[in-house]
N, C-alpha and C positions, 0 to 999 in steps of 0.2 A: 583398815578396810574403808574408813570414810574417805583416805585422801586417791585409793582408789577408783572409788564409785564418780570422786569430780573428777579425776582424767577421763575416766569413759565417758562423763557427760559434755565434758570440754568436745570429747573426739564427736559426740552425737550432734553437740550443738553446732559444729564445724559443719558436718554429713547435713544437717536441714538446712545451713546458709548453701551449700553446693547446690542442694535438690532447686532450694527457690529459686535460685538463680538461673537454674537450668532449665525450670518450669516457666519460669517470667520469660526467657528468651523463646524457648517453643513457642507460648501464647503472640509475642507479638512479633517475631522475625517475619514468618509468611506473610500477616498481616502487612508491614511494610511494602515486601516484595509486590504483594497483588497488586496494592492500591498504587505503587508507582508502574508498574506494567498498565493497569486499567485508564490512569490520568496522561500516560503517552501512546497509549493507543484509539481508534476512531471513536469509541462509544460515546466522549465528550463532545464531537461533532453531530451525534445523533440528533435533528433538531424537529424531530415529529416525534411521536410515542409509538408507533409502526415501526421506524428505524431503532427505537431503544429495546423494543421486545426482541429485533434479532440478538439482544446480548442476554436475555433471559434464561436461556437454556444453560450456556456458559458460567452466569453468576450462581445459579442454584448448584450447578457442579462445585464451584469454588466454596458454597456454604455447605455442602456435604461433605467435601474432602476436609476442609478446615472448620470442626464443628466448634472452634473457640471464636469464632466470630459469626455476630448474629444478624448483621445486615451490611448492604454495600449501597452507597448513595452515591448518584451525583446532581449537584447542585449546576445548571447552569446559567450563563451569564444575564440571560433575562430573567432569572428570577425562577424557572420552572424546576421542579424536581422531581426525579426517578429512583426511589427505594424499592431495591428486591430484599425482601426479608425470609429469616426460615421458624417454623415452629418447633417446639421441643416440650416435652413433659417434666424435665429436671428442672430446679430453682433458677439457674444460669439461662434458662433458655426463655424466650418470649412465649407466654401461652394463649392459647386460642380466645381465652377470657379477655385479653387483655383490648383484643380487636372486635370482639361478638364475630369471630370467625367459626363458620362450619366444622364440625367435626374431623371430616376427612381431610380438611386442609393441612398441606405441609409446608406451603409457602406461601408469600403475599408480597402483593406488590402497590406501592404507593405513588401517585402519579399526580400533577398539576399539568395545567395546560392554561397559557396568558388568555389564547386566541378564543376558546373555548371554553368557560370557567366550568361550565355544567358538566364537563367530562372529566372533574378533578373526582377522583374515588380512588379508594383501597379494592382492591380486585384479590381473588385467594384461588389460588391450585391446588391441584394433587399433588402426588409424589410421582405421576406420569404428564404432569405440566400442563392436564386440563384444567380449564378453569370450571372452579365451581361454586360460584357466588363474588358477590361486591357488596359494598355497603360505601355511603358515603362519613368522612370526618371532616373537623373543621382543622384543614390542613399545617396553619401555622400551629398545632400541636407540635407537628413531626418537621416542619420546616428547620433544617439545620442553619440559617443566615443568623437565628436567632442567639446560637451557642457562642460561646465567648471564645472559642477557638478559629471562630470563620474566618473573623478579618484577618487572622495571622497567619493563613494559609498563602502561600506563595511560590512562583513557580521555580522548577527544578529540584526542588526539595520536598522530601516525604518528612510529616513532623509527628510526632506524638503530642496530644491535648493534656492538660491537668484533669484530675479525676473529677465528673459531672453526673449529675443525675438524669437518671433517664424515667421522667413522670410515668411515660405509657404502662411501663412494667414496673416501676417503683424500686429501681436498682439503680447503683453508681456502676459507672464503666469510664473506659478510656476511649478517646476518639482518635485514631491513626488516618492523617489527611494531608490531600496535596492539590495543587491546582495545574492544569492542563494547560496546555500553549493558547488555547483560545480564551481561558479564564474562567472555563468550569471546574467545579470542584469536586475530588473525588474522595469517598472517605469509608471508612468500614469502623463499626463499633466492638468495643472487646469488653465484656463484663469485669469487675474486680470481683463478685462470687464466686469464679473458677480457682484464682490464688487463692483466695479465704478457705475455699474447702480443700486446698493442698495443703496449706498451712494447719488448718485443723486435724488432717490425719496425721501430723507430725507430734500432737500434744498428746501424751500418754499419761499425764495426771491432771487432777482437776485443778489446779491452779497454775496450770503452765500457760506461758504466754506468749504469743505469736505473734508480733503485731509489724507490719509493710510499712514504711513514711520515709517520706522526704524531706529535705533540708526545712522546711518550711514548718512541718509540724501537720501537715495534710495526711490523712491515714488514708493507704490504699488498698488492704487487706489486712486481714486477723484471724485468728481464730474461733472467735468469737463472733462472727459476723453481726449476730442479734445486735450487738451494741453500735452498729455502723446504721440500723434504722432510722430512716430520716423521718421527721415530721412533714407533713405537706403542707406549702404555702401556697396558696396560688398558683399549685402544682407543679413548683419548683422546690429542691430539694438542698439540702444543705451540705457544702464539704466538710466534714468532721476532722477537727483537729484535736492532736493529742489531749490538748489542755483540757477540752470540753467533752472527755469519753464520760461516762460514768464510773469507771472503773479507775481509783487516783492510781493503782499499784503500776500502772502504765508509764505515767507520767514522771512518777518516783522513781522507777527502774532507770528511766531512760538518764535522770540526772543524776545518777549514782553510778553510770557506766560510761567507759568510754569506748570510741569508736573504735573498731577492729583491733581491743585488747585481749587479754587473756582473759578467763571465765573469772567473775568477782564474784565474793561474798558481801551482802552489802544487808540493811535493816529496815522494815517497812512496817509500822503500826506493830513493833514490839518483835516481830518475827524475821527470822533469817530468811534470805533468799540467796540465789545465786544466778548471774544471770551473764551475758555476752551481747556484744551489738557488732553486728558484719557490715560492712561498706559493698555495694552489688552496684555494678557498674551495667548500664543501659543502655544508652546509646550516645554520643555524642560529647562524652565525659562528663554524663549526669550520671547523680548515683541515687539509688535508693537505700533504705537501711533498714535492717531487720534485726530484730529486737526477739531473743530467746532467752528466755526466765521461769525458774520455778522454786515453788517454795522449797526451804531446805528442810525441813521434817517430813518431806513427800520423796525429796532426793535420796535422802542419809535413811528414810529408815527398811530399805533395804539390811545394812549392815546392821541392826539390831536383829534385825529377825534371824537373818544368817547365826549371829551368836547364839541364840536362845533356841533354834531348832535346828542345828548343823545335825544334830544325833538321829533326829527324832527323821529329819528328813533323809538320809543317807540309808536310814532303815524301812521307810515308805519308798524311797525310789526302787531298792530291793525289794520290797514286795511287788510294787506294780510293773517293773520293766519290762517282765515278759511281755505281758497282756498289751503293755503300750506300745510293746517295739512295733508292732504291725500297724498300731494306726497311727503312730507317728510318721514311718516310712510311709503312710499314704499319703497322710498331710502333708512331708517334704516333698516328697514325688509330684503332688499335683500342682505347686507354682513352678517346678521344673518341666514338666511337661507343655505348660504355659509357655514359658520360655519358649522352650525348643519350637514349637507349633508355631509364636510369632517372629523366630528366626527363619522358619521357611517360608511363611507368608512373605517376608521382607525379601527372599531369594527369589521370590516369583513376580517380585513389584507388587506383589497383593499386599498391601499397606492397611494393617488392622486398625479397625479404627476404635473400639472398644479398648478401656483400661486392664493394664493387667491385674491379677489378684493381688492384694496385700499378703507382703510376706517379714517374717519378723527373722528369718535368717539372711545375714549381712551380705553373703555372698550372693545369694540369689534375686535380693533386692539390688545389689550394684550392678549383675545379670539384666534385669530389667530395665534400669537406669541407663545402660548403656545401649542395649536393643532400643530403647526411647530413642535416646539422642540419636543412632544411627539412622532412624525410622526418618528424622526431623532433618537430618542432613541430605538424605538421599532425596526424599518430598523437595528440599528446597534448592538440592543441585538439578533437579527434572524440570523444574518449575523456572529457573533461570536459564538452563539452555533451551528451554522450551521457545520461552519467550526471545531468549536470543535469536533462535532459527524463523522466525517468525518476523523480525526485521525486514524489510524491504526495500529500504533506503540506506545506502553503504555512511552519510555522515550520522543519520540516526544510529545506527547500530555502533558507529564508533562512540557518543556519547554514551549510550545505553552500556554497554563492554565496560568503560570505565570506572562509569557509576554504578553501575549494579557490582561490580566485582569490590569496589572500593566497601559497600555496605554489604557482601556476601562475607570477605575474610574479615572485617570488623577493622580494615585500616584506618588511617587516621589521614591518608590521603591515597590517592592513585593516580598514575602520568600515564598516558597511553602515548607510547613513540611511535610512527610507522616509519618502514625506511623507504627510501626512492634508490635511486640506482649509484648513489654515492654517500649518502648521509642519513642518519635517525632524526626526524623532525616529529616535534611536539603536537600530537592531535587533539586531546584532550585532557584534562586535568581535574580532577574532583576533590576538594577538601573536605571534608567531613561537618568539621566544627564550623568554618565559616560560610560552608554551604559556597564556595567560591570555584567557578569553572574557568580562569583566568589562565591564562598561555602565554601573555605575551613576555613574561619572564623567565620563562623556562629555555635552556640553551639546546642549540641544534648540537649534532655529534657524529664527526665525519666517520664514516664506517673504514674509512682507509687509517686510523688510530691504531696504531700496533697493539695500546691496551685492550682497547674495545676488541681489537681479533682476536688475541690473546684470551681474552676472558669468554669468547663465545665458543673457541676452540676448545677451553677448558668445560664449557656447558656440553658440547657435542661429545667431548670424551667422556666424562663423569655422570650426564645425565642428569645434574643438579643446577639450582641455581646460582647465580652466582651474588654475593653480600658484600662485593668490595670493589669499585672499578669507577672509571670516569664519572661514568651514568649515573653513579648513586650519589655523586656529593652533591648537599644541597646547599644553595646560596642564604647567607645573612638574611636577605629578605625574603626568601622563601621558608625559612627556619621561624621567622617572626610570624607569616601570617599561619603557619602551623601552632602557633605557641609552644614552640619545642625551643630547646637547643641542643648545642650538638653534639652536645653527650648524652641527652635523652632520647634522641633521634636514632633508629634503627632504619635500616633498609633492604629490602629484598628484591630482588628484579630479578624477572623472569625472560631470556628472549623466546621470545614469539618465532614460531618455522613454520612454514607451509609444508605441503607433503612431499616435497622434493626436498627439505631439510636447507631450504634455503631461507635466510634471515628476513623476514617481514616488520620488524618491529621490535618492541620492549616493554612489557608492562612491570611498572615502578610502584611499589608498595609502601608505604612509611609507616611504621609503627613505633612505639616507646621499645626504650630498651629492656624494661620488665617483662614486656611478652614473648621476648626474642625464644628464651628457653624451652616455653610451653607452644608456641608455633611448630619450632625447629622439632620437637617430639613428638607431637600430635595433631600438625594440621598442614605441615608441608607438603605431604601428598594430595591432601586435599584441593589445596592452590594451586598445584603443577597440573593436576584435571582439569581445573577452571580453566587457568589461562591457557592449556593445549586447547581446550573445545572453542575459546575464544580467538585464537592465531586461527583455527580452521573456518570458524564462522567468517571471520574479518576477512581471509585470503580468499574463500567460494565467494563471497559478493561482490570481492574485488574483482576476481574472474567474471562475474555476470555483470556487472557495470562493466567492464570493457568489451564485453561481446554484445552486450546491448548499443554501447556507442558503434564497435564497428557495423552494427544491424542501422544504426541509425545514420550511419555517414554512407552506407551501401544504398537507402531508400534516396538519400538525396542527391548523390552521383546517380542514381536512375532517373531522378527526376530532371536534374539538371541536363543530363544527356539528351533526353527527349527534346528538352524545351531549346539545346542548343542543335539539335539537329534540324528544329524547325522554329528560326530566332522569331520569325514573324506572330506567333502565339503568345508573343509578351511574356515567358515565365509562366504559362497557364499552369503547369503542372506546381507553379510552388504557391501559386494565389490561388487557387482552388482550397487547400486544404486551412488558410487563413480564414477564408469566406465561410467554410463548413463549421469552422470550430465557434466563429463569432456566430453562425445562426444556432448551431446546436445550443449555445450558452443563452441566447434570446428563447430557445424553446422550453429550458429549464425555468428559466425568469418569468415566464409568462403565468398569467392565471385566468388564461383560458381554459375553458373544460376541456376541451381534445389534447390538451399537452398538460393535463393535471397529473397523472401517471407517467409521465416523462422523465426521466434523469439516466445520469451516467456515472458510474462507480470511475474509481481511478485505473481501472482497466477497462470500463468501456471509453473514455477518453481516448489513452492509449491505441486502442482497438480503430476509433474513428480516424484519429489523425494520420494512423500508418496508411490505411482504407483509402483514406484524403489525398495523399502523398504517391500511392500509386496507383491510383483509379486511370491512368492510362499509361502503365508501364507496358503495357502490350504495343503500344506505338514502334517499338523499339523494332519491331519486326516489319515495319510497316514502309513500302519506299516511299523516299521523300518527295518522288516527281510526282506523287497523288497526292500526298497530303499537302501540299503546295500547288497543286494544280489551280492557274488561274483562268484558263480559258476553256474551251471545249477540244480545240485542236493542240492543247499543248501535250507533248509527251517528249519522252525520251526516242531519238529516231536517227538514222544515217543523214546527216545534211550532204550527202552527195547527191540527192536527191535535188535539194534545191539548188546546189550548185550548176546539175546537170542542165535542169530550168534554164540557168541564168546562160548557160552556154548555147540552150538553144534560140534564146531572145537575140544572141550576139548574131547569130548564124541570119536570124530575121533580118537584124540589121543590116549585116552587108545585103542581103537580097534589095532592101528597100533603099538602102544610100545607090546600086546600081539604078534600078527604076526610076530614080529622083534624077540621077544625071540622064536618063534617055528622054524623059518628061517634063520638062521643066517645070510645069505647071498644072495643076489638076485643075480641069472646069471645076465650077460654082456648084454644081451641082454632085458632082464626085467628092469635094471636099464637106459640101453638107452630110452628104451620106455618111461619111467619115466621122464628122463632129457629132453626128445623132448616134452612130455606135457606140463612138468612144463615152458618150454620154452616159447611155445605157449600161454600158460594161461598169464605168465608175459607180453607177447607181448600185446596180448588181453586186457589185465586191463591198460597196458600205453598207449594204443590206447583210453581207454574209458576216460581214467584219462584224457589225453590231449583234450579229445572231451569236458570234464566235464568245463573246463575251461573259453569256449565260445569267446576265445578271436580272431577268425577266421570265415569266410562265411563257414558253414559245407555242402558238395557237396551231390548230390544224392548217389552216390556211399559210401560216408562214411555213411549216412544214413541207408541205408542198411547193411552193417559190422556192425554198432550197433543192429540192429535187430537180424540179425543172430548169434552173439556174445550173444545176451539178451535170445536166444531159448534153450542155453543149460542147463539139469538138472541137478536138485542136490536133495538129500532125508534130508527132515525137521524130525524129531524125536519128536521135541516138540509141545505143544500146543501154536500157534501161536496168540491165546486171551488172553493169560495168561500177569497180568501188565496193560491191557489197561483200559483206562477212559470209564465212561459209555458213554461220547457223541461219541468214537471213536467206541465203539462194536455198536452203533447207527446206523452207518454208513458201517455195515458190514452186507450183505443181509443176511436172514434167510435159502434162500438155498443153502448157500455157505458149502461144506464138510469139517467141520474143525477137523476132525479125523487125526490122525498121526500112523504110520507115512506116509508120502506122498511125491511124486515128484513136485518137483516145479521149475518154471524156472528163471533161474538167475537173468534177469530184467522182469519187469512186470509191467502193468497197472491194480491195481486191483479197485473193485468197492469203496472200502473204501480210496482210495485215490482220490475220488473227495468230495471235501468240499463243501456243500452247503451255498445259501446264511443268512444269521443270518437277516438281515434287510437291506432289498436293498430298498433304495431311489428311488422315483417315477422318470421314466428316461425322460426328457426334450425334444420337439423334435427339440430344437435348435441346441443342441449338436451332433458334428458328430460321438461322441463316445459312443458305447454302451455297455454294460454290458453283461458280456458272460453268460453260461448259471449255471454255478458254480462261487463258489467265488474264488476256487484254483482248480488246477488238480497236485496232487503229484507224478502222475505217473512216473516211473523209465525211461521208453523209453519214455515216453511224453514229457521228460524235455532234455533226454538227446539227441533229435533227434531237438531240439529248431535250425534252420537254423544260426542266428546271433544274437550275445550275448548269456545272462544267462536268461530271463525271458520268460516265457512262454505267452501265448494270456491274460490268466487269470490277470496276475499278471501285462502283460504291460497297460492292462486297469486300474488298481488298481493307477498304477504309472503316467497313461495321465491323470486321475479322479483327480487329485491334483487341475490343473488347473481349471477344472467345479468347485469344491469347494473353489478354490480362489474367481472367480467369483461370487458364491453365496453369499458368505461370507461378500465381500466386497459392493456386492448389498444391502445388509440388512444393513448394515451403511447408516445414515443417512449423507452424506457431504453434505456438502453448496454448492449452484449452483456453485459457481466459480470454485470448484474441483471435480465437479461429474462426470467426465472421466477417475477418476480412476480406478473402475472396468475396463474398454476398455483398456484402456493402459495395466494395471498389467494384465489383463487376456488374452493377445494378443500375447504374446514372444514364443508359438509354435505354431503361424501360418505362411504359406508359402508363397510368394510371387505369386506362380503359384496355389494358393488356396489349397492344398492338404495338409496345416495343419489342427490344432485342436485347440477348439474344436467346433470352428464357421466355419471354412471354407473360411476365409476371403482371398480374392487375396491382391494383392500390393493396388489396387488402394483403397480397403476400408477399410488399415488400416492406424492409424495414423502414421502420420512421428517418432512421441514418440517411439510408440509400434513396429516398425521397428528398431529403434534404441535401443531400451532394447532387443531385439532377438539377436542382432548382442552381444552386449554385454554379454547376458546370455552363448550366443554361447562360445566366446571368452572365459570367467570365467570359463566354465567348463573344456573345453580343456585342460586349461593352471593350472587348480587346482592341489594341492597336490596329492598323489597317493592317489586315491578310492580303494576299495577294488576289481570293477570289471573291472578297468584300471589304467595303470601307465599314471602320468602326461606327457605332450607332450611339447616340446619344442618351441619357435616361430615360426621356420620356420614351422615344424609338422602342428603347429594350423592352422597357415594362408594358407597353402596347404589345409588342410581339406575345411576351408571355403570356399577357392576359387572353391574348387568340388560343396559347395553347391552354391554358386553363378552361376554357370555353367546350374547347377540343375532347376534353378530358385528356389531358397528355400530363399537366404534372398537378399535383395535390393544390385544391383549393385554401383550404384552410394553413397548410405553410406557405403558400404561396401570400395572401394575406397577413401572417404573420412577418413574413420577409418584409412587407411595406410598412406595417405599421411598428415594429419593432425598429425600425431606423438601418437595419443592418444593411440594405442598398445605400444608402447616403454615406453611413460611415466608411462603406468601402471606396463609393466613387471619390469623396474627398481626400482620400489617402492612394489611391492608384490610379483616375482617371484624368483626362487633359480639362481644362478649365472650361473649353468649349466643348466638353460633353455633358457639363453638369449643368445642365438646363434644369425647369420647375418641372416637379410632375406632382398632375392633382391626381391624390388618393383619392379622392370621391368616386371616383369614373371606376375603379377598380376593386373597390370592397363594398361585397356583397352587404344588400339592407337588411339588418337584423330586426 
């Protein structure tokens, strides 16, 4: 009988060890995943309290979902602290009294601010995340930088601390921590009282010992946690060593037993004990040890009782069997109903947070344990896949996929290979023990290799991973890095396929041979699911990156085409984006009150960059001869008119020559008259030629003189309709007398100068620029009397209409929501602060700040651009002076103009892109408003 009980207790001890192992994994594994995710996320870059509060809701949800974690803390490189914690009523929780919190508080935030120390506080929030109070604490009491583990945090690796004392709640716990790329350290705390409670539940007799400790003898948890109570000394707790425990039976038991040996009988204080020590692997080949022991008298007492009372017990059982049957059936069915409900909740992805009822029925106990393990596995899988899906950078996704797969599978290492057209290349490696991600010594493999082709075909046919192929073989150097021999290492390779079942890579996992059977029997399908999801995520992100590159190429091709179409602009479409990005960064860095709230997210930068590149994309529809029109009379026309005029001159030359032969010499009066007329005509042509350049404002008197000169008559002797196209002839009214000779004015506006619209787009009411009656007016007087510039009204509309075309083109593109404002930003760079701009007539208050920035950059680049046909490039001082006039006329924003000057952006651009002779000195004092 005694031997039977010993065998039963041996099984029980093993079961307790397995439960403890499972409970410990369930406690710390989610924390490892979550800390890694946070350290790789954007929270470590949040440099103000307001930005950090953006993550409060997410952290609060995680604290609710994973109740074993008590706090999340981010310690920033500048020494500032941001902690989010949760209150609870159990021993393992942080209590309201620990922080003098109001009763309705569910969460607390501890924050420090180097710039404003008076803002340091502890604030409290209810279940709805509404603030319900605040208090001040000496934050050195909370600061994690004083913890021993703090200096051990490193990038790329999530680490587990030694047990240490939390003086605030007077409990021991562990800290899981990791350093982000910028040096910020993310950590979370798990209290050891959770594990002690679990061990206590397995102790069925008064003398039972359940002790979890490490190789140094430091106690992590035990079934009698009051023995772990620390004596506060300067608010610091003591790590408890087995040799320092009041209960000497523990140290005696450990000395008497062998690790991972069979259950053993030994003597302590003259009494017989039975015990066993189990090793529990936790992480990175580190082990904890679990002592399970009890007194022999208590363990074997049931044998004596059975011998003396077996008959009486049998009789009693018969007497009470019927009335107890009903009670026992209800007692048994309750945990079954609990387990059934838990299974239903899991099937609905509604993971129960409350613990299952304890039961002495082994099968139901195992069922509850299996359900808990399944819940934990599903939660971890969902957390992992959710994090993978949120990675928006392909290289970061590759790193995260390799690292997280190694951690989730518990492998010694993971190698991620990606395929190009001909070979598999190593892209990432993660070795858990050495925390190394070096891929330099990993080989490439040809996809044309027959062994690999055969292995992949086998996978496609059998739908199983392969464990023996060329890619599986590890070099001696790699085995040494893993601290394994060739006999100890076991490799499991999962090919990665895309949606078309094409090979896109492979995930190679390295385990120890001792894990092989358990993995193949219990975990293979989980690993397959995880790597399949990784493959789909990688392929999706790769496709997204390729499409993004295609869009980027299209944008630059469009801008390059516009600059090529009008080379005089000196790559205007490529320079404005650079200048605008410099200007936006200057606004972000500015300490001026006007820009204190201005910032750009990653999507905001992308939106501004694309808008700047495409701000003039509508110019692809603008005729080149109008964009480059350098004089008032310049246009596309039939040069037969010019040649016909030369023939007219030749005819005059023939006639004049005959007169010269008849009259050898003119009288002095006649010659003087000719000279005077020639001089007058020379002067009049010089005046007309000067007016034609459009370099200055034309006064009413000058316009009147142009018209007076134009009224002069000349005799046309040739048919002016010869050599015209059918389209030109269509524009000449039938009523026009085409006979010759005929007197004509020197400068005329003729009916055939009016060019009709061929296909005019419908005019949109929202735009304040409207098409003219004709597509163009080539009238000579009409163009020469243009008051300013070289463009007439019809041409000015065509030029201005490029911005409406820009808006239409960009609005037709399906931009994602994150960058949906591209048409607004790009289409507003010709608006004016006073609302007199185009095409929408927006005022300064209606224009985004980024649009007003681009407006200034567009004007500055245009003024300083290399010589265009219609103007010469201006110096820095000339350009700034013109822009200052635009500020005074309320055309461009004053605050942004002054920032443009004081930030030095204008000078930075000038040194990079302007000619040396343009880079003169600018007296900023002339243009900055006096404060």
